[in-house]
C-alpha positions in Angstrom: -7.5 -58.9 -50.7 -10.5 -58.5 -48.5 -12.4 -55.2 -49.3 -14.8 -54.8 -46.4 -13.1 -51.5 -45.3 -11.8 -50.4 -48.7 -11.8 -46.6 -48.9 -11.4 -46.2 -45.1 -8.2 -44.5 -44.0 -6.8 -45.3 -40.5 -4.0 -43.3 -39.0 -2.4 -45.4 -36.3 -0.2 -44.0 -33.5 0.1 -47.4 -31.9 2.9 -49.3 -30.3 3.5 -52.5 -28.2 0.8 -55.2 -29.0 -2.8 -54.4 -28.4 -3.0 -51.3 -30.6 -1.0 -52.7 -33.5 -2.8 -56.0 -33.6 -6.2 -54.4 -33.4 -5.4 -52.0 -36.2 -3.8 -54.8 -38.3 -7.3 -56.4 -38.4 -8.6 -53.3 -40.2 -5.7 -53.5 -42.6 -6.6 -57.1 -43.3 -10.1 -56.0 -44.1 -8.8 -53.6 -46.8 -8.5 -50.3 -44.9 -5.6 -48.0 -45.8 -3.6 -48.1 -42.6 -0.8 -45.6 -42.1 1.3 -46.5 -39.1 3.0 -43.4 -37.7 6.3 -44.2 -35.9 9.1 -42.3 -34.4 12.1 -41.8 -36.6 14.0 -44.4 -34.5 11.2 -46.9 -34.9 8.3 -47.8 -32.6 9.0 -49.9 -29.5 7.8 -53.1 -31.2 10.8 -53.0 -33.7 13.3 -53.2 -30.8 11.9 -56.1 -28.6 11.4 -59.6 -29.8 9.7 -62.6 -28.1 12.1 -65.5 -27.4 14.9 -63.1 -28.7 14.1 -64.4 -32.2 14.7 -62.1 -35.2 14.3 -62.5 -39.0 16.7 -60.3 -40.9 16.6 -57.8 -38.0 12.8 -57.9 -37.8 11.4 -58.5 -34.3 8.7 -61.0 -33.6 6.6 -58.2 -32.1 6.9 -56.3 -35.3 5.8 -59.3 -37.3 2.8 -60.2 -35.2 0.9 -56.9 -35.6 2.1 -54.8 -38.4 1.2 -56.4 -41.8 -1.1 -54.6 -44.2 0.1 -51.2 -43.0 2.2 -48.4 -44.6 5.0 -47.0 -42.5 5.4 -43.2 -41.9 8.3 -42.1 -39.8 7.9 -38.8 -38.0 9.7 -37.1 -35.1 6.7 -35.7 -33.3 8.9 -33.5 -31.1 9.3 -31.4 -34.3 6.8 -28.8 -35.0 6.9 -29.5 -38.7 6.3 -33.2 -38.1 3.3 -32.4 -35.9 2.0 -30.3 -38.7 2.3 -33.3 -41.1 0.6 -35.5 -38.5 -2.3 -33.1 -38.1 -2.7 -32.7 -41.9 -2.7 -36.5 -42.2 -5.3 -36.9 -39.5 -7.6 -34.5 -41.3 -7.7 -37.0 -44.2 -8.5 -40.0 -41.9 -11.7 -41.8 -41.1 -10.1 -43.3 -38.0 -7.3 -42.1 -35.7 -6.1 -44.6 -33.2 -3.5 -44.5 -30.4 -2.4 -46.3 -27.3 -0.2 -43.9 -25.6 -0.7 -43.2 -21.9 -3.7 -40.8 -21.3 -2.7 -37.2 -22.0 0.2 -37.8 -24.4 -1.8 -37.2 -27.6 -3.3 -34.1 -26.2 0.2 -32.7 -25.5 1.0 -33.4 -29.1 -2.0 -31.5 -30.3 -3.6 -34.7 -31.6 -6.1 -35.5 -28.8 -9.8 -36.3 -29.5 -11.2 -32.9 -28.8 -8.5 -31.2 -30.8 -9.0 -33.4 -33.9 -12.8 -33.4 -33.6 -12.8 -29.6 -33.8 -11.4 -29.9 -37.3 -13.1 -33.2 -38.3 -16.4 -33.7 -36.4 -17.2 -37.1 -38.0 -13.8 -38.6 -36.9 -13.6 -42.0 -35.2 -11.0 -41.7 -32.5 -9.9 -45.0 -30.9 -7.8 -45.1 -27.8 -6.4 -48.1 -26.0 -5.0 -48.0 -22.5 -4.3 -50.1 -19.5 -7.3 -49.0 -17.4 -9.3 -46.5 -19.4 -9.0 -42.7 -19.9 -9.8 -41.7 -16.3 -10.1 -43.1 -12.8 -7.8 -44.0 -9.9 -5.4 -46.1 -12.1 -5.2 -43.8 -15.0 -1.5 -42.9 -14.4 -0.4 -46.5 -13.8 1.3 -48.4 -16.6 -0.9 -51.1 -18.1 0.9 -54.3 -19.2 -0.4 -57.8 -19.7 1.4 -59.6 -16.9 0.3 -57.1 -14.3 -3.3 -57.1 -15.7 -3.5 -60.9 -15.5 -2.2 -60.8 -11.9 -4.4 -57.9 -10.7 -7.7 -59.0 -12.2 -8.1 -62.7 -11.6 -6.7 -64.4 -14.6 -3.5 -65.6 -13.0 -5.3 -66.9 -9.9 -7.9 -69.0 -11.8 -5.3 -70.3 -14.3 -3.1 -71.9 -11.6 -4.1 -74.9 -9.5 -3.5 -76.2 -5.9 -0.1 -77.5 -6.9 1.3 -74.7 -9.1 -0.2 -71.7 -7.4 -1.1 -68.7 -9.6 0.0 -68.9 -13.2 -0.4 -66.5 -16.1 -1.8 -67.7 -19.4 1.2 -68.5 -21.7 0.4 -65.7 -24.1 -0.4 -62.0 -23.7 -4.1 -62.9 -23.5 -5.4 -59.5 -22.4 -3.5 -57.8 -25.2 -4.8 -60.1 -27.9 -8.4 -60.1 -26.7 -8.2 -56.3 -26.2 -7.0 -56.0 -29.9 -10.1 -57.8 -31.0 -12.3 -55.5 -28.9 -10.4 -52.5 -30.3 -11.2 -53.6 -33.9 -14.8 -54.4 -33.0 -15.3 -51.0 -31.4 -13.9 -49.1 -34.4 -15.9 -51.1 -37.0 -19.1 -50.5 -34.9 -18.4 -46.8 -34.7 -17.8 -46.7 -38.5 -21.1 -48.5 -39.1 -23.0 -45.9 -37.0 -21.2 -43.1 -38.8 -22.3 -44.5 -42.1 -25.8 -44.4 -40.9 -25.9 -41.1 -39.0 -22.7 -39.2 -40.0 -21.8 -39.0 -36.3 -18.2 -39.4 -35.1 -17.2 -41.2 -32.0 -14.6 -41.8 -29.4 -13.9 -45.5 -28.8 -12.0 -46.5 -25.6 -10.7 -50.0 -24.9 -8.6 -51.0 -22.0 -6.6 -54.1 -20.9 -8.3 -54.4 -17.5 -11.8 -54.8 -19.1 -10.4 -57.0 -21.8 -9.1 -59.4 -19.1 -12.4 -59.3 -17.2 -14.3 -60.0 -20.5 -12.1 -63.1 -21.0 -13.3 -64.4 -17.7 -17.0 -63.6 -18.1 -18.1 -67.2 -17.5 -16.0 -67.6 -14.3 -16.8 -64.1 -12.9 -20.5 -64.5 -13.6 -20.6 -67.9 -11.8 -18.6 -66.6 -8.8 -20.5 -63.4 -8.2 -24.0 -64.9 -8.7 -24.1 -67.6 -6.1 -21.3 -69.9 -7.2 -18.7 -68.8 -4.7 -16.3 -71.4 -3.5 -13.6 -71.2 -0.8 -11.1 -70.3 -3.6 -11.0 -69.6 -7.3 -8.0 -71.9 -7.4 -8.9 -75.2 -9.1 -8.0 -78.7 -8.0 -5.1 -80.6 -9.5 -5.8 -81.5 -13.2 -9.1 -79.7 -13.4 -9.2 -76.8 -15.9 -11.0 -74.2 -13.7 -12.5 -73.7 -10.3 -16.1 -73.7 -11.6 -15.8 -77.0 -13.6 -16.6 -80.5 -12.4 -14.0 -83.2 -12.5 -12.7 -84.7 -14.8 -12.9 -81.6 -17.1 -9.2 -80.9 -17.5 -5.7 -82.0 -18.6 -4.3 -85.4 -17.6 -0.9 -87.1 -17.9 -0.4 -90.0 -20.2 2.5 -92.4 -20.8 3.9 -90.1 -23.6 2.2 -86.7 -23.0 -1.1 -85.2 -21.8 -4.7 -85.6 -22.8 -7.6 -83.2 -22.4 -10.9 -84.8 -21.2 -14.0 -82.7 -21.4 -17.6 -83.0 -20.2 -19.4 -86.4 -20.6 -20.8 -89.4 -19.0 -18.8 -90.7 -16.0 -20.2 -94.2 -16.7 -18.8 -94.2 -20.2 -15.5 -92.7 -19.0 -15.3 -95.4 -16.3 -15.7 -98.1 -19.0 -13.0 -96.4 -21.2 -10.5 -96.1 -18.4 -11.3 -99.5 -16.8 -12.0 -98.1 -13.3 -15.6 -98.8 -12.2 -15.1 -96.5 -9.1 -15.4 -93.5 -11.5 -19.0 -94.3 -12.2 -19.9 -94.2 -8.5 -19.3 -90.4 -8.4 -22.5 -88.4 -8.8 -22.6 -85.3 -11.0 -23.1 -83.1 -7.9 -20.1 -84.7 -6.2 -18.0 -84.1 -9.3 -18.5 -80.4 -8.8 -17.6 -80.5 -5.1 -16.8 -82.9 -2.4 -15.2 -85.7 -4.6 -13.8 -83.5 -7.3 -10.1 -83.9 -6.4 -10.7 -87.6 -5.7 -12.2 -88.1 -9.1 -9.5 -86.2 -10.9 -6.9 -88.3 -9.1 -8.6 -91.5 -10.1 -8.7 -90.4 -13.8 -5.0 -89.4 -13.7 -4.0 -92.7 -12.2 -5.5 -94.5 -15.2 -4.5 -92.1 -18.0 -0.8 -92.5 -17.0 -0.9 -96.2 -18.0 -1.3 -95.7 -21.8 -0.1 -93.4 -24.6 -2.2 -90.6 -26.2 -2.7 -92.7 -29.3 -3.9 -95.7 -27.3 -6.4 -93.6 -25.3 -7.6 -91.9 -28.5 -8.3 -95.3 -30.1 -10.3 -96.3 -27.0 -12.2 -93.0 -26.5 -13.0 -92.2 -30.1 -15.5 -95.0 -30.7 -17.1 -94.2 -27.3 -17.6 -90.6 -28.4 -15.8 -89.2 -25.3 -14.8 -85.6 -25.8 -11.1 -85.6 -25.7 -8.0 -84.1 -27.4 -4.2 -84.6 -27.1 -2.1 -81.6 -25.9 0.0 -80.6 -28.8 2.8 -78.2 -29.5 3.2 -75.6 -32.3 5.1 -78.0 -34.7 2.1 -80.3 -34.6 -0.4 -77.4 -34.8 1.3 -76.1 -37.9 0.6 -79.3 -39.9 -2.9 -80.0 -38.5 -5.2 -80.7 -41.4 -7.9 -78.4 -40.2 -5.4 -75.6 -39.7 -4.2 -76.1 -43.3 -7.7 -76.4 -44.7 -8.8 -73.1 -43.1 -5.6 -71.3 -44.1 -5.3 -70.3 -40.5 -1.5 -69.9 -40.9 -0.1 -68.2 -44.0 3.5 -68.0 -45.3 4.5 -65.1 -47.5 7.7 -63.4 -48.7 8.6 -60.7 -46.2 9.9 -57.2 -46.9 13.5 -58.4 -46.6 12.9 -61.4 -48.9 12.9 -64.1 -46.2 9.7 -66.2 -45.8 7.5 -65.3 -42.9 4.6 -67.2 -41.4 1.7 -65.4 -39.8 -1.5 -66.3 -38.0 -4.0 -65.3 -40.6 -7.0 -63.0 -40.2 -9.3 -65.4 -38.3 -12.6 -64.7 -40.2 -13.6 -65.9 -43.6 -16.0 -64.0 -45.9 -17.9 -66.0 -48.5 -15.3 -68.6 -48.0 -12.4 -66.1 -48.7 -9.5 -66.1 -46.2 -7.5 -63.0 -45.5 -4.3 -62.2 -47.4 -1.1 -60.4 -46.5 -1.0 -57.7 -49.2 1.8 -55.9 -47.4 4.1 -57.7 -45.0 5.5 -55.6 -42.1 7.4 -52.8 -43.7 10.8 -51.3 -43.1 10.7 -48.1 -41.0 9.6 -45.2 -43.1 9.0 -47.3 -46.2 6.0 -45.2 -47.3 7.0 -41.9 -45.8 7.7 -40.5 -49.3 4.4 -41.8 -50.7 2.3 -40.5 -47.8 3.9 -37.0 -47.9 3.5 -36.9 -51.7 -0.2 -37.6 -51.2 -0.4 -34.8 -48.7 1.2 -32.4 -51.2 4.8 -32.3 -50.1 7.2 -32.0 -53.0 10.5 -34.0 -53.2 12.3 -30.8 -52.2 10.1 -30.3 -49.2 10.8 -33.9 -48.1 14.5 -33.4 -48.6 14.4 -30.4 -46.3 12.2 -32.1 -43.7 14.5 -35.1 -43.6 17.6 -32.9 -43.3 16.0 -31.3 -40.2 15.2 -34.7 -38.8 11.4 -34.2 -38.9 10.9 -37.3 -41.1 12.7 -40.5 -42.1 12.4 -42.1 -45.5 13.5 -45.7 -46.1 15.9 -46.3 -49.0 16.3 -49.9 -50.2 
């Protein structure tokens, strides 16, 4: 188990995707993460991508809730709020991704908690930030991709706008969330100073597009951010993009057009200048390349391109990715026994430390699996817990 954050306690009031995945990274690094959920379970327990479930566990639960202890509280109950406050007083980090104002109404806002714990790191994730004209709007990945450029630059002249095939803003936002918290912890270790960390989906999506936006707003404007057919982005030259082959698709990256012309057997390709590949002949060049790539299989093109050192790669699906030798070597995917006994495969913590990959010490837990443990740590007796559960303030899991 990685121990970079050993001794750090994180109390997480997170749901959906960005918050849970960001805080999961801290659990991967050895932090004691206590995930506070409603007694009926957080939203991610009840919605599953592709409508796939493992022993009643949703995919959304599995993707962002390993290496966490589960505490089930009904925060509408005054006694549950008291427990939550007591728990936060023991925390190094409190994190949440409710809409702005919700935590304050619960008595668990930044200023309220900082009054009792001045060195607290308080991390908040939202759609658009804690203030501003969109503060009351719901923030969700699809809408963010549409509103802030990502869908437009991902489509092309044939498809029109297209979203990225994953919740890209959520996942990048999760990485920023973890980075912000670790940075604040580092400063606290140096100065003793607490901090509020704010991350939002809007800026996560813009950050993903930094190369494109910087090019567009600093003299690179084109009539449209929509790229030509086959080309990977509006600001790339042809043939940089994805091309059809006899049995699939092949990515062709930057390189010499002379060498590519030789590989594809079309001398016209070599007549296009680098400047023309960015502009007036970009679609023409992409179409020439596509006309040739259609004539052979991926394997045939790879055998031709590899010796010529052309940057290329076949488009592959997840079944092929799962058995890729580099993926296996890096332990980028890990399979462990889940809380219900069924095997579960996860995308592993993506960083290695002295060659050590992350581990799943605690697979996603049943709702309230550690409620009793956490309350015992806070000084609540078994009788206290019985009474609280009878009132509905808490929920304990019983195997």
